[in-house]
Every structure is written in C-alpha cells, then in structure tokens.
Residue, then its C-alpha position, 0 to 999 in steps of 0.5 A: l500500500g502506497a500513496v500516489r501523488y496527483t501528478g501520478v508519481a507513486s511514493a514508496p510503499f508504507r505498508q506490505e502484507q503477505h497472505r498465503r491462501s489456497v483457493p479451489p477453482g471457481q471459488e473466491e476468498t476475501v482478505t480484509m485490510t484495515v488502514a487507519y488515517a494515523e497510518y496513511g495520513p502522513h503519506v498523502g496530500e489533499q489531491d493524492a490517492l492510495k494505491l493497493t497492489v495485489a498479486g497471486a500465483v497459480e502453484e501448478t503453472g507458475q502463472v502470476v495474476a496482479k491487480e492494482l486499485r487506486v482509491r481517491l481520498h476525499m475530505p468528508e463534508l461537515t455541516l453545522t447547524v446552530 
C-alpha cells in the first residue's frame, strides 16, 4: 500500500502484507485490510490517492495474476447547524 501523488508519481510503499491462501477453482476468498488515517495520513496530500497492489500465483503453472486499485481520498463534508 502506497500513496500516489496527483501528478501520478507513486511514493514508496508504507505498508506490505503477505497472505498465503489456497483457493479451489471457481471459488473466491476475501482478505480484509484495515488502514487507519494515523497510518496513511502522513503519506498523502489533499489531491493524492492510495494505491493497493495485489498479486497471486497459480502453484501448478507458475502463472502470476496482479491487480492494482487506486482509491481517491476525499475530505468528508461537515455541516453545522446552530
């Protein structure tokens, strides 16, 4: 997990995890990763995004599958009624 500047330049990853799973053909498995603001906040600016890269391999063939997801960050709207 790393930050991507609004210019498209990626920073060094600030978090990496490895999970080993055996998933039977035709099945799915979900891996959840929670990232608190305290962890990613120091790495991103107002117009930046988070980039998550996931890779997996098929043991029998050695085929590698990779996917990249960019998440744009938005400041939440705050409405005060007095």
